[in-house]
Structure formats: structure tokens, C-alpha cells
C-alpha positions in Angstrom: -0.8 58.1 32.0 -1.6 56.0 29.0 1.3 53.8 27.4 1.0 55.8 24.0 1.4 59.0 25.9 4.8 57.4 27.4 5.8 56.3 23.9 5.3 59.9 22.8 7.4 61.3 25.2 10.4 58.7 24.7 9.7 59.8 20.8 9.7 63.2 21.5 12.8 62.9 23.8 14.7 60.9 21.1 14.0 63.0 18.3 15.1 66.3 20.5 18.5 64.7 21.0 19.1 63.5 17.6 18.3 67.3 16.2 21.9 68.3 16.6 23.6 65.7 15.0 22.5 67.2 11.3 25.5 69.2 9.7 25.2 70.9 6.4 27.8 72.8 4.6 28.4 74.2 1.2 31.2 72.1 -1.0 34.6 73.9 -1.4 34.7 73.5 -5.0 31.9 74.5 -7.4 30.0 71.7 -8.8 30.9 70.4 -12.4 28.5 68.8 -14.7 30.3 67.5 -17.8 28.1 66.8 -20.9 30.2 65.5 -23.3 27.4 64.3 -26.0 28.2 63.3 -29.3 25.4 62.8 -31.6 26.3 60.9 -35.0 23.9 60.5 -37.6 24.2 58.7 -40.8 22.0 58.9 -43.6 21.9 56.1 -46.4 19.7 56.4 -49.4 19.6 54.3 -52.2 17.8 54.9 -55.8 16.6 52.5 -58.2 17.4 53.0 -61.8 14.3 55.2 -62.9 14.8 57.4 -60.0 18.6 57.8 -60.8 18.0 58.3 -64.5 15.2 60.9 -63.7 17.5 62.8 -61.5 20.2 62.8 -64.1 17.8 64.3 -66.6 16.4 67.0 -64.3 19.5 68.1 -62.0 17.4 71.1 -60.6 15.0 68.9 -58.9 16.9 69.1 -55.7 
């Protein structure tokens, strides 16, 4: 037999021996994802005197 065949047989033997070591189980409690997101937005505007007087003269614009 070739050396690669021996290596392949050894890997298959090790893989077969490790196959029973894996254990998968569901958690006892449900998974809880807490998404407390607080979005705060602050809008700051400044008007020059011309725009301020225009708004005061025509209050129905906005």
C-alpha cells in the first residue's frame, strides 16, 4: 500500500472515533434578545432677521 493510503485510513479511523463526541441540545430557557434602543434627535434652527420678520408678517406660511 502507498503511504497516502495509510494516512487516509488513519484519518478515517480518527474521524470515526470523534464522531460520537458531539452533543447538541436545546436550551432550557428561551433565547431573549433585549433591544432597548433610544433614538433622540434635536433640531436646532436659526433665522436671520429678514426671515424672522417675513414669518411674523405671514404667519400662514408654515
